[in-house]
N, C-alpha and C positions, 0 to 999 in steps of 0.2 A: 793250964787254966789259959785262957783268953783274956787278953786286957788291950785297952787303946789308950794313948799318952798322946796327949797336945803339947807343944814345946813350941817355947818363944826364946830365941838368942837374940840377946841386945848387947851386943858390946858397945862399950861405954868409952868410944875413940871416936877420931875422925877415920875415915876410909875403911869402914867395915863391912863393906859389901862382899867383898871377895871372901871372907871369912864366913859369912852366912852362906852364901852360895856354895863354898867347898862344904861345909857339915850339910847343905839338904842334898848335893850329889852324892855324898856319900852314903846316906841314908836310903837313897832312890837305888842305888848298888847293892844294898842288902836284899835278901828277900823277902823282907816285910812288904806290905801292905804299906804305902807312903800315899797321903794326899796332902794338898797345899791348898794354901789361902793367902792374901797379902797378910795376916795379922798372925799366922800360926802355922806350922807343919805337924800333922797328926800320923801317928805310928800305931798299927795295929798286928797283933800276932799273939803266938806262945810268950807268956809271960817272960823264961829263961831267954829264951831267943831274943825277945825285945831289950830286957833287961841286959844283956850281954853286948850286943850292938850298941846301945846308948853308952854304956860305960867307957866304952871302946872310944866313940865318936865324941862323945861330950870332952873326955881327956884331949883329943886331939884337938878340937874345936878349941877350946881354954887356952891351949898352947900358941894356938896362933894370933890370940889375941892380946892384948896387954891387960884391960880389964874388961870385965863382963858380965852379965847376968844371964841366967838360964831359967825361965819359969817353967814348970812341969806340973800337968795334971795327969793323973791316972785314975782310970776306971776300969774296973774289974767286969768286963764284957766287951767282946769284939762290936764296935759301932760304927766302922766303915760303911755299911750299908743304910745308915739311918736316913730317914727322910722323914721330915714333919707331918702331922696328920692334923693341921690346920689349914 
């Protein structure tokens, strides 16, 4: 099953940029499709592959920050090639 996941990592501390950059670089290094914009990062792929990568990388990201939030939306379909039709 293919999924699309939107992630927003929000460390609740000063000096947060390095933790976010590290998290995104680790996602990029996976075999998953990763797209970014200034507000979030999207990850696309097979459910088991995506969830495995996210489990490992979210844990590492949380270990690198003192406090933080991670917002995640999951859609059951691969939407990486979505283009608005209006």
